[in-house]
N, CA, C and O atoms as CSV, one atom per row, in Angstrom:
chain,resi,resn,atom,element,x,y,z
A,1,UNK,N,N,0.801,-1.218,0.027
A,1,UNK,CA,C,-0.040,0.005,0.015
A,1,UNK,C,C,0.896,1.261,-0.037
A,1,UNK,O,O,1.857,1.380,0.723
A,2,UNK,N,N,0.586,2.097,-0.888
A,2,UNK,CA,C,1.321,3.392,-0.992
A,2,UNK,C,C,0.855,4.303,0.112
A,2,UNK,O,O,-0.326,4.643,0.185
A,3,UNK,N,N,1.807,4.721,1.010
A,3,UNK,CA,C,1.336,5.519,2.293
A,3,UNK,C,C,0.810,6.915,1.763
A,3,UNK,O,O,-0.081,7.443,2.428
A,4,UNK,N,N,1.218,7.491,0.761
A,4,UNK,CA,C,0.812,8.690,0.224
A,4,UNK,C,C,-0.667,8.633,-0.112
A,4,UNK,O,O,-1.442,9.498,0.296
A,5,UNK,N,N,-1.078,7.537,-0.908
A,5,UNK,CA,C,-2.500,7.400,-1.153
A,5,UNK,C,C,-3.349,7.072,0.031
A,5,UNK,O,O,-4.466,7.575,0.153
A,6,UNK,N,N,-2.853,6.251,0.899
A,6,UNK,CA,C,-3.569,5.904,2.113
A,6,UNK,C,C,-3.787,7.250,2.931
A,6,UNK,O,O,-4.892,7.501,3.412
A,7,UNK,N,N,-2.745,8.077,3.071
A,7,UNK,CA,C,-2.791,9.355,3.804
A,7,UNK,C,C,-3.827,10.241,3.227
A,7,UNK,O,O,-4.621,10.832,3.959
A,8,UNK,N,N,-3.846,10.361,1.851
A,8,UNK,CA,C,-4.810,11.214,1.109
A,8,UNK,C,C,-6.173,10.788,1.404
A,8,UNK,O,O,-7.044,11.627,1.635
A,9,UNK,N,N,-6.421,9.497,1.412
A,9,UNK,CA,C,-7.760,8.916,1.610
A,9,UNK,C,C,-8.287,9.234,3.043
A,9,UNK,O,O,-9.449,9.576,3.263
A,10,UNK,N,N,-7.319,9.088,4.004
A,10,UNK,CA,C,-7.667,9.402,5.468
A,10,UNK,C,C,-8.024,10.873,5.535
A,10,UNK,O,O,-9.029,11.227,6.151
A,11,UNK,N,N,-7.278,11.694,4.955
A,11,UNK,CA,C,-7.583,13.201,4.960
A,11,UNK,C,C,-8.887,13.467,4.212
A,11,UNK,O,O,-9.683,14.285,4.672
A,12,UNK,N,N,-9.130,12.828,3.110
A,12,UNK,CA,C,-10.402,13.018,2.397
A,12,UNK,C,C,-11.604,12.591,3.250
A,12,UNK,O,O,-12.617,13.290,3.243
A,13,UNK,N,N,-11.533,11.457,3.993
A,13,UNK,CA,C,-12.592,11.024,4.800
A,13,UNK,C,C,-12.793,11.967,6.015
A,13,UNK,O,O,-13.928,12.192,6.435
A,14,UNK,N,N,-11.736,12.495,6.556
A,14,UNK,CA,C,-11.788,13.375,7.727
A,14,UNK,C,C,-12.443,14.643,7.313
A,14,UNK,O,O,-13.295,15.141,8.049
A,15,UNK,N,N,-12.084,15.247,6.103
A,15,UNK,CA,C,-12.647,16.418,5.632
A,15,UNK,C,C,-14.107,16.293,5.219
A,15,UNK,O,O,-14.870,17.239,5.411
A,16,UNK,N,N,-14.537,15.120,4.641
A,16,UNK,CA,C,-15.919,14.915,4.442
A,16,UNK,C,C,-16.770,14.902,5.643
A,16,UNK,O,O,-17.972,15.158,5.586
A,17,UNK,N,N,-16.157,14.607,6.714
A,17,UNK,CA,C,-16.862,14.647,7.992
A,17,UNK,C,C,-16.752,16.017,8.696
A,17,UNK,O,O,-17.280,16.228,9.788
A,18,UNK,N,N,-16.056,16.916,8.029
A,18,UNK,CA,C,-15.817,18.255,8.517
A,18,UNK,C,C,-15.232,18.216,9.911
A,18,UNK,O,O,-15.735,18.860,10.832
A,19,UNK,N,N,-14.178,17.461,10.052
A,19,UNK,CA,C,-13.514,17.341,11.347
A,19,UNK,C,C,-12.079,17.998,11.103
A,19,UNK,O,O,-11.453,17.880,10.050
A,20,UNK,N,N,-11.668,18.672,12.169
A,20,UNK,CA,C,-10.355,19.277,12.222
A,20,UNK,C,C,-9.334,18.106,12.421
A,20,UNK,O,O,-9.701,17.008,12.840
A,21,UNK,N,N,-8.163,18.362,12.132
A,21,UNK,CA,C,-6.969,17.416,12.368
A,21,UNK,C,C,-6.958,17.148,13.860
A,21,UNK,O,O,-6.836,16.003,14.295
A,22,UNK,N,N,-7.091,18.244,14.668
A,22,UNK,CA,C,-6.978,18.131,16.094
A,22,UNK,C,C,-8.115,17.253,16.744
A,22,UNK,O,O,-7.898,16.412,17.616
A,23,UNK,N,N,-9.419,17.565,16.188
A,23,UNK,CA,C,-10.495,16.746,16.689
A,23,UNK,C,C,-10.400,15.347,16.390
A,23,UNK,O,O,-10.596,14.477,17.239
A,24,UNK,N,N,-10.084,15.105,15.117
A,24,UNK,CA,C,-9.975,13.659,14.847
A,24,UNK,C,C,-8.821,12.863,15.501
A,24,UNK,O,O,-8.939,11.691,15.858
A,25,UNK,N,N,-7.677,13.614,15.629
A,25,UNK,CA,C,-6.585,12.957,16.338
A,25,UNK,C,C,-6.947,12.606,17.770
A,25,UNK,O,O,-6.589,11.552,18.294
A,26,UNK,N,N,-7.694,13.561,18.397
A,26,UNK,CA,C,-8.108,13.291,19.733
A,26,UNK,C,C,-9.044,12.111,19.822
A,26,UNK,O,O,-8.920,11.271,20.714
A,27,UNK,N,N,-9.982,12.048,18.896
A,27,UNK,CA,C,-11.015,10.894,18.831
A,27,UNK,C,C,-10.217,9.631,18.639
A,27,UNK,O,O,-10.540,8.635,19.286
A,28,UNK,N,N,-9.210,9.591,17.812
A,28,UNK,CA,C,-8.517,8.354,17.475
A,28,UNK,C,C,-7.483,8.001,18.530
A,28,UNK,O,O,-6.950,6.891,18.537
A,29,UNK,N,N,-7.201,8.935,19.415
A,29,UNK,CA,C,-6.267,8.730,20.453
A,29,UNK,C,C,-4.801,8.758,20.012
A,29,UNK,O,O,-3.938,8.071,20.558
A,30,UNK,N,N,-4.561,9.626,18.949
A,30,UNK,CA,C,-3.178,9.767,18.476
A,30,UNK,C,C,-2.820,11.268,18.469
A,30,UNK,O,O,-3.705,12.108,18.638
A,31,UNK,N,N,-1.603,11.593,18.285
A,31,UNK,CA,C,-1.167,12.979,18.283
A,31,UNK,C,C,-1.533,13.635,16.951
A,31,UNK,O,O,-1.673,12.967,15.926
A,32,UNK,N,N,-1.680,14.939,16.994
A,32,UNK,CA,C,-2.045,15.652,15.814
A,32,UNK,C,C,-0.787,15.659,14.836
A,32,UNK,O,O,-0.969,15.625,13.619
A,33,UNK,N,N,0.357,15.697,15.328
A,33,UNK,CA,C,1.567,15.725,14.495
A,33,UNK,C,C,1.639,14.378,13.748
A,33,UNK,O,O,1.911,14.341,12.548
A,34,UNK,N,N,1.395,13.294,14.462
A,34,UNK,CA,C,1.430,11.923,13.873
A,34,UNK,C,C,0.326,11.801,12.857
A,34,UNK,O,O,0.583,11.238,11.793
A,35,UNK,N,N,-0.836,12.259,13.076
A,35,UNK,CA,C,-1.945,12.244,12.103
A,35,UNK,C,C,-1.644,13.064,10.914
A,35,UNK,O,O,-2.022,12.681,9.807
A,36,UNK,N,N,-1.010,14.130,11.060
A,36,UNK,CA,C,-0.539,15.025,9.965
A,36,UNK,C,C,0.469,14.234,9.103
A,36,UNK,O,O,0.337,14.201,7.879
A,37,UNK,N,N,1.451,13.612,9.723
A,37,UNK,CA,C,2.410,12.822,8.999
A,37,UNK,C,C,1.784,11.755,8.203
A,37,UNK,O,O,2.198,11.475,7.078
A,38,UNK,N,N,0.761,11.132,8.782
A,38,UNK,CA,C,0.084,9.988,8.095
A,38,UNK,C,C,-0.707,10.538,6.897
A,38,UNK,O,O,-0.632,9.966,5.809
A,39,UNK,N,N,-1.433,11.590,7.066
A,39,UNK,CA,C,-2.141,12.312,5.997
A,39,UNK,C,C,-1.346,12.781,4.866
A,39,UNK,O,O,-1.784,12.775,3.716
A,40,UNK,N,N,-0.105,13.213,5.206
A,40,UNK,CA,C,0.815,13.773,4.069
A,40,UNK,C,C,1.549,12.630,3.475
A,40,UNK,O,O,2.266,12.848,2.499
A,41,UNK,N,N,1.439,11.366,3.990
A,41,UNK,CA,C,2.192,10.295,3.398
A,41,UNK,C,C,3.595,10.170,3.924
A,41,UNK,O,O,4.408,9.480,3.309
A,42,UNK,N,N,3.911,10.781,4.997
A,42,UNK,CA,C,5.256,10.790,5.517
A,42,UNK,C,C,5.499,9.591,6.400
A,42,UNK,O,O,6.638,9.163,6.588
A,43,UNK,N,N,4.372,9.024,6.968
A,43,UNK,CA,C,4.418,7.830,7.822
A,43,UNK,C,C,3.282,6.964,7.540
A,43,UNK,O,O,2.175,7.408,7.235
A,44,UNK,N,N,3.577,5.647,7.649
A,44,UNK,CA,C,2.517,4.627,7.508
A,44,UNK,C,C,2.009,4.269,8.901
A,44,UNK,O,O,2.814,3.952,9.777
A,45,UNK,N,N,0.684,4.311,9.133
A,45,UNK,CA,C,0.224,4.048,10.460
A,45,UNK,C,C,0.411,2.605,10.775
A,45,UNK,O,O,0.344,1.743,9.899
A,46,UNK,N,N,0.664,2.322,12.133
A,46,UNK,CA,C,0.634,0.967,12.594
A,46,UNK,C,C,-0.639,0.393,12.448
A,46,UNK,O,O,-1.621,1.106,12.244
A,47,UNK,N,N,-0.722,-0.955,12.542
A,47,UNK,CA,C,-2.111,-1.569,12.330
A,47,UNK,C,C,-2.969,-1.171,13.439
A,47,UNK,O,O,-4.172,-1.016,13.227
A,48,UNK,N,N,-2.469,-0.987,14.622
A,48,UNK,CA,C,-3.383,-0.447,15.801
A,48,UNK,C,C,-3.854,0.911,15.439
A,48,UNK,O,O,-5.040,1.185,15.622
A,49,UNK,N,N,-3.062,1.762,14.957
A,49,UNK,CA,C,-3.482,3.161,14.584
A,49,UNK,C,C,-4.474,3.091,13.478
A,49,UNK,O,O,-5.464,3.823,13.483
A,50,UNK,N,N,-4.244,2.246,12.543
A,50,UNK,CA,C,-5.165,2.145,11.362
A,50,UNK,C,C,-6.492,1.733,11.774
A,50,UNK,O,O,-7.490,2.248,11.270
A,51,UNK,N,N,-6.567,0.701,12.792
A,51,UNK,CA,C,-7.771,0.284,13.287
A,51,UNK,C,C,-8.569,1.416,13.951
A,51,UNK,O,O,-9.769,1.559,13.715
A,52,UNK,N,N,-7.905,2.198,14.762
A,52,UNK,CA,C,-8.406,3.330,15.481
A,52,UNK,C,C,-9.073,4.375,14.517
A,52,UNK,O,O,-10.154,4.924,14.730
A,53,UNK,N,N,-8.271,4.567,13.431
A,53,UNK,CA,C,-8.725,5.496,12.387
A,53,UNK,C,C,-9.956,4.991,11.758
A,53,UNK,O,O,-10.904,5.765,11.626
A,54,UNK,N,N,-10.038,3.785,11.361
A,54,UNK,CA,C,-11.170,3.187,10.644
A,54,UNK,C,C,-12.364,3.151,11.597
A,54,UNK,O,O,-13.474,3.503,11.198
A,55,UNK,N,N,-12.160,2.735,12.839
A,55,UNK,CA,C,-13.306,2.684,13.809
A,55,UNK,C,C,-13.863,4.063,14.091
A,55,UNK,O,O,-15.066,4.208,14.306
A,56,UNK,N,N,-13.003,5.094,14.093
A,56,UNK,CA,C,-13.546,6.393,14.379
A,56,UNK,C,C,-14.251,6.992,13.191
A,56,UNK,O,O,-15.095,7.871,13.372
A,57,UNK,N,N,-13.968,6.589,12.061
A,57,UNK,CA,C,-14.734,7.000,10.851
A,57,UNK,C,C,-15.967,6.229,10.725
A,57,UNK,O,O,-16.913,6.695,10.090
A,58,UNK,N,N,-16.027,5.062,11.292
A,58,UNK,CA,C,-17.188,4.203,11.262
A,58,UNK,C,C,-17.351,3.623,9.828
A,58,UNK,O,O,-18.469,3.533,9.322
A,59,UNK,N,N,-16.217,3.228,9.178
A,59,UNK,CA,C,-16.371,2.687,7.859
A,59,UNK,C,C,-15.448,1.413,7.751
A,59,UNK,O,O,-14.597,1.122,8.592
A,60,UNK,N,N,-15.714,0.708,6.640
A,60,UNK,CA,C,-14.903,-0.573,6.585
A,60,UNK,C,C,-13.469,-0.226,6.076
A,60,UNK,O,O,-13.294,0.674,5.254
A,61,UNK,N,N,-12.534,-0.907,6.549
A,61,UNK,CA,C,-11.151,-0.749,6.142
A,61,UNK,C,C,-10.932,-0.780,4.626
A,61,UNK,O,O,-10.086,-0.069,4.082
A,62,UNK,N,N,-11.699,-1.600,3.990
A,62,UNK,CA,C,-11.486,-1.686,2.550
A,62,UNK,C,C,-11.857,-0.438,1.740
A,62,UNK,O,O,-11.506,-0.325,0.566
A,63,UNK,N,N,-12.572,0.500,2.382
A,63,UNK,CA,C,-12.774,1.735,1.765
A,63,UNK,C,C,-11.452,2.547,1.558
A,63,UNK,O,O,-11.227,3.223,0.554
A,64,UNK,N,N,-10.604,2.405,2.623
A,64,UNK,CA,C,-9.341,3.107,2.479
A,64,UNK,C,C,-8.290,2.279,1.778
A,64,UNK,O,O,-7.312,2.837,1.281
A,65,UNK,N,N,-8.456,0.939,1.718
A,65,UNK,CA,C,-7.568,0.044,1.066
A,65,UNK,C,C,-8.012,-0.504,-0.242
A,65,UNK,O,O,-7.568,-1.572,-0.663
A,66,UNK,N,N,-8.902,0.229,-0.910
A,66,UNK,CA,C,-9.632,-0.305,-2.112
A,66,UNK,C,C,-8.754,-0.558,-3.235
A,66,UNK,O,O,-9.198,-1.327,-4.087
A,67,UNK,N,N,-7.588,-0.065,-3.415
A,67,UNK,CA,C,-6.683,-0.383,-4.494
A,67,UNK,C,C,-5.873,-1.696,-4.143
A,67,UNK,O,O,-5.295,-2.324,-5.030
A,68,UNK,N,N,-5.853,-2.064,-2.902
A,68,UNK,CA,C,-5.151,-3.205,-2.484
A,68,UNK,C,C,-5.891,-4.483,-2.176
A,68,UNK,O,O,-5.374,-5.597,-2.253
A,69,UNK,N,N,-7.224,-4.228,-1.796
A,69,UNK,CA,C,-8.022,-5.353,-1.385
A,69,UNK,C,C,-9.036,-5.768,-2.501
A,69,UNK,O,O,-9.873,-4.981,-2.941
A,70,UNK,N,N,-8.906,-7.017,-2.914
A,70,UNK,CA,C,-9.698,-7.439,-4.046
A,70,UNK,C,C,-11.234,-7.297,-3.755
A,70,UNK,O,O,-11.997,-6.995,-4.672
A,71,UNK,N,N,-11.668,-7.506,-2.527
A,71,UNK,CA,C,-12.980,-7.446,-2.171
A,71,UNK,C,C,-13.605,-6.033,-2.256
A,71,UNK,O,O,-14.822,-5.874,-2.163
A,72,UNK,N,N,-12.760,-5.039,-2.430
A,72,UNK,CA,C,-13.135,-3.646,-2.471
A,72,UNK,C,C,-13.496,-3.147,-3.777
A,72,UNK,O,O,-13.720,-1.948,-3.942
A,73,UNK,N,N,-13.577,-4.079,-4.815
A,73,UNK,CA,C,-13.939,-3.692,-6.169
A,73,UNK,C,C,-15.202,-2.801,-6.231
A,73,UNK,O,O,-15.203,-1.849,-7.012
A,74,UNK,N,N,-16.242,-3.048,-5.478
A,74,UNK,CA,C,-17.414,-2.252,-5.525
A,74,UNK,C,C,-17.089,-0.753,-5.179
A,74,UNK,O,O,-17.728,0.108,-5.784
A,75,UNK,N,N,-16.251,-0.415,-4.358
A,75,UNK,CA,C,-15.886,0.878,-4.022
A,75,UNK,C,C,-15.247,1.578,-5.218
A,75,UNK,O,O,-15.507,2.750,-5.487
A,76,UNK,N,N,-14.430,0.850,-5.908
A,76,UNK,CA,C,-13.787,1.430,-7.077
A,76,UNK,C,C,-14.768,1.704,-8.168
A,76,UNK,O,O,-14.646,2.691,-8.894
A,77,UNK,N,N,-15.749,0.833,-8.292
A,77,UNK,CA,C,-16.837,1.077,-9.267
A,77,UNK,C,C,-17.627,2.278,-8.864
A,77,UNK,O,O,-18.024,3.074,-9.714
A,78,UNK,N,N,-17.863,2.427,-7.603
A,78,UNK,CA,C,-18.689,3.503,-7.141
A,78,UNK,C,C,-17.905,4.886,-7.389
A,78,UNK,O,O,-18.494,5.891,-7.786
A,79,UNK,N,N,-16.588,4.851,-7.131
A,79,UNK,CA,C,-15.774,6.058,-7.517
A,79,UNK,C,C,-15.823,6.378,-8.943
A,79,UNK,O,O,-15.951,7.558,-9.270
A,80,UNK,N,N,-15.735,5.453,-9.835
A,80,UNK,CA,C,-15.818,5.647,-11.250
A,80,UNK,C,C,-17.206,6.195,-11.597
A,80,UNK,O,O,-17.314,7.179,-12.328
A,81,UNK,N,N,-18.284,5.557,-11.071
A,81,UNK,CA,C,-19.636,6.085,-11.356
A,81,UNK,C,C,-19.826,7.497,-10.891
A,81,UNK,O,O,-20.432,8.304,-11.596
A,82,UNK,N,N,-19.317,7.826,-9.701
A,82,UNK,CA,C,-19.438,9.177,-9.195
A,82,UNK,C,C,-18.719,10.172,-10.070
A,82,UNK,O,O,-19.223,11.265,-10.326
A,83,UNK,N,N,-17.583,9.809,-10.512
A,83,UNK,CA,C,-16.813,10.768,-11.336
A,83,UNK,C,C,-17.443,11.055,-12.691
A,83,UNK,O,O,-17.288,12.174,-13.179
A,84,UNK,N,N,-18.149,10.114,-13.341
A,84,UNK,CA,C,-18.747,10.261,-14.650
A,84,UNK,C,C,-20.216,10.625,-14.654
A,84,UNK,O,O,-20.785,10.903,-15.710
A,85,UNK,N,N,-20.847,10.628,-13.467
A,85,UNK,CA,C,-22.304,10.758,-13.448
A,85,UNK,C,C,-22.853,11.974,-14.078
A,85,UNK,O,O,-24.007,11.923,-14.502
A,86,UNK,N,N,-22.174,13.052,-14.190
A,86,UNK,CA,C,-22.670,14.298,-14.676
A,86,UNK,C,C,-22.210,14.568,-16.169
A,86,UNK,O,O,-22.420,15.651,-16.716
A,87,UNK,N,N,-21.577,13.522,-16.781
A,87,UNK,CA,C,-21.099,13.721,-18.172
A,87,UNK,C,C,-22.232,13.627,-19.065
A,87,UNK,O,O,-23.212,12.963,-18.726
A,88,UNK,N,N,-22.189,14.240,-20.192
A,88,UNK,CA,C,-23.195,14.118,-21.321
A,88,UNK,C,C,-23.055,12.712,-21.973
A,88,UNK,O,O,-22.047,12.028,-21.798
A,89,UNK,N,N,-24.067,12.327,-22.700
A,89,UNK,CA,C,-24.010,11.002,-23.314
A,89,UNK,C,C,-22.741,10.925,-24.290
A,89,UNK,O,O,-22.096,9.879,-24.373
A,90,UNK,N,N,-22.435,11.969,-24.960
A,90,UNK,CA,C,-21.259,11.931,-25.828
A,90,UNK,C,C,-19.932,11.821,-25.077
A,90,UNK,O,O,-18.987,11.156,-25.500
A,91,UNK,N,N,-19.921,12.528,-23.916
A,91,UNK,CA,C,-18.692,12.332,-23.050
A,91,UNK,C,C,-18.612,10.958,-22.487
A,91,UNK,O,O,-17.521,10.397,-22.381
A,92,UNK,N,N,-19.794,10.359,-22.099
A,92,UNK,CA,C,-19.776,9.050,-21.593
A,92,UNK,C,C,-19.274,8.003,-22.628
A,92,UNK,O,O,-18.569,7.041,-22.324
A,93,UNK,N,N,-19.710,8.289,-23.880
A,93,UNK,CA,C,-19.233,7.372,-24.874
A,93,UNK,C,C,-17.747,7.426,-25.141
A,93,UNK,O,O,-17.125,6.421,-25.486
A,94,UNK,N,N,-17.174,8.636,-24.974
A,94,UNK,CA,C,-15.738,8.775,-25.106
A,94,UNK,C,C,-15.043,8.101,-23.968
A,94,UNK,O,O,-14.021,7.448,-24.185
A,95,UNK,N,N,-15.536,8.222,-22.779
A,95,UNK,CA,C,-14.948,7.583,-21.572
A,95,UNK,C,C,-14.984,6.031,-21.760
A,95,UNK,O,O,-14.020,5.325,-21.462
A,96,UNK,N,N,-16.112,5.558,-22.255
A,96,UNK,CA,C,-16.264,4.140,-22.612
A,96,UNK,C,C,-15.213,3.649,-23.512
A,96,UNK,O,O,-14.509,2.679,-23.233
A,97,UNK,N,N,-15.116,4.323,-24.585
A,97,UNK,CA,C,-14.184,3.958,-25.613
A,97,UNK,C,C,-12.697,3.951,-25.092
A,97,UNK,O,O,-11.933,3.049,-25.435
A,98,UNK,N,N,-12.310,4.943,-24.281
A,98,UNK,CA,C,-11.008,4.966,-23.673
A,98,UNK,C,C,-10.795,3.794,-22.719
A,98,UNK,O,O,-9.736,3.167,-22.751
A,99,UNK,N,N,-11.748,3.493,-21.894
A,99,UNK,CA,C,-11.675,2.453,-20.958
A,99,UNK,C,C,-11.542,1.165,-21.696
A,99,UNK,O,O,-10.712,0.339,-21.314
A,100,UNK,N,N,-12.264,0.951,-22.675
A,100,UNK,CA,C,-12.255,-0.344,-23.483
A,100,UNK,C,C,-10.834,-0.548,-24.109
A,100,UNK,O,O,-10.262,-1.638,-24.089
A,101,UNK,N,N,-10.331,0.540,-24.644
A,101,UNK,CA,C,-9.048,0.431,-25.249
A,101,UNK,C,C,-7.945,0.043,-24.204
A,101,UNK,O,O,-7.118,-0.845,-24.414
A,102,UNK,N,N,-8.005,0.732,-23.150
A,102,UNK,CA,C,-7.073,0.507,-21.970
A,102,UNK,C,C,-7.142,-0.919,-21.437
A,102,UNK,O,O,-6.115,-1.536,-21.155
A,103,UNK,N,N,-8.331,-1.425,-21.304
A,103,UNK,CA,C,-8.552,-2.801,-20.766
A,103,UNK,C,C,-8.071,-3.815,-21.845
A,103,UNK,O,O,-7.438,-4.811,-21.497
A,104,UNK,N,N,-8.355,-3.581,-23.106
A,104,UNK,CA,C,-7.844,-4.428,-24.194
A,104,UNK,C,C,-6.298,-4.490,-24.276
A,104,UNK,O,O,-5.693,-5.531,-24.537
A,105,UNK,N,N,-5.705,-3.301,-24.033
A,105,UNK,CA,C,-4.170,-3.255,-24.015
A,105,UNK,C,C,-3.696,-4.015,-22.751
A,105,UNK,O,O,-2.774,-4.829,-22.805
A,106,UNK,N,N,-4.344,-3.727,-21.646
A,106,UNK,CA,C,-3.842,-4.484,-20.436
A,106,UNK,C,C,-3.941,-5.973,-20.558
A,106,UNK,O,O,-3.059,-6.721,-20.136
A,107,UNK,N,N,-5.099,-6.409,-21.179
A,107,UNK,CA,C,-5.209,-7.849,-21.371
A,107,UNK,C,C,-4.228,-8.414,-22.414
A,107,UNK,O,O,-3.757,-9.544,-22.284
A,108,UNK,N,N,-3.937,-7.634,-23.420
A,108,UNK,CA,C,-2.903,-8.049,-24.369
A,108,UNK,C,C,-1.536,-8.142,-23.880
A,108,UNK,O,O,-0.743,-8.961,-24.345
A,109,UNK,N,N,-1.209,-7.232,-22.850
A,109,UNK,CA,C,0.110,-7.164,-22.348
A,109,UNK,C,C,0.240,-8.136,-21.107
A,109,UNK,O,O,1.332,-8.268,-20.554
A,110,UNK,N,N,-0.731,-8.722,-20.733
A,110,UNK,CA,C,-0.795,-9.636,-19.568
A,110,UNK,C,C,-0.112,-10.980,-19.956
A,110,UNK,O,O,-0.461,-11.588,-20.968
A,111,UNK,N,N,0.843,-11.417,-19.151
A,111,UNK,CA,C,1.471,-12.723,-19.487
A,111,UNK,C,C,0.376,-13.818,-19.320
A,111,UNK,O,O,-0.549,-13.759,-18.511
A,112,UNK,N,N,0.610,-14.802,-20.184
A,112,UNK,CA,C,-0.396,-15.951,-20.171
A,112,UNK,C,C,-0.422,-16.697,-18.907
A,112,UNK,O,O,-1.435,-17.331,-18.614
A,113,UNK,N,N,0.671,-16.677,-18.079
A,113,UNK,CA,C,0.727,-17.379,-16.852
A,113,UNK,C,C,-0.058,-16.759,-15.755
A,113,UNK,O,O,-0.438,-17.425,-14.792
A,114,UNK,N,N,-0.314,-15.447,-15.894
A,114,UNK,CA,C,-1.010,-14.677,-14.845
A,114,UNK,C,C,-2.483,-15.156,-14.725
A,114,UNK,O,O,-3.094,-14.990,-13.669
A,115,UNK,N,N,-3.024,-15.719,-15.750
A,115,UNK,CA,C,-4.464,-16.057,-15.817
A,115,UNK,C,C,-4.772,-17.070,-14.688
A,115,UNK,O,O,-5.854,-17.055,-14.100
A,116,UNK,N,N,-3.837,-17.904,-14.420
A,116,UNK,CA,C,-4.067,-18.966,-13.291
A,116,UNK,C,C,-4.073,-18.285,-11.909
A,116,UNK,O,O,-4.796,-18.724,-11.015
A,117,UNK,N,N,-3.308,-17.262,-11.733
A,117,UNK,CA,C,-3.208,-16.592,-10.420
A,117,UNK,C,C,-4.428,-15.920,-9.987
A,117,UNK,O,O,-4.615,-15.767,-8.780
A,118,UNK,N,N,-5.339,-15.471,-10.901
A,118,UNK,CA,C,-6.471,-14.780,-10.629
A,118,UNK,C,C,-7.650,-15.651,-10.001
A,118,UNK,O,O,-8.594,-15.134,-9.403
A,119,UNK,N,N,-7.504,-17.027,-10.198
A,119,UNK,CA,C,-8.546,-17.886,-9.876
A,119,UNK,C,C,-8.489,-18.199,-8.487
A,119,UNK,O,O,-9.326,-18.951,-7.989
């Protein structure tokens, strides 16, 4: 897991809840400096700190780990849907075409041996 991405997601969740760094750090039982370092991607939280953060947000850990956890695919789909929801039909068609080309290229570049690992 990339600590910069994780930190950005933690910051995003905190800001969506309109919480200050100080308030959230206090709720999670960690220092504001440490939380700031986590949010900036300077430090990776320990598993205990990560659990405190997730519990205080009241969300599933896979929301924050969605790029790393296979079971989190629905969250990725939700993010994509949210991003494109206001596009015109023509814009949606362009996005679809780009995605199809990217997926086709990824599949073409995928070594044949990888197909067994996904099962």
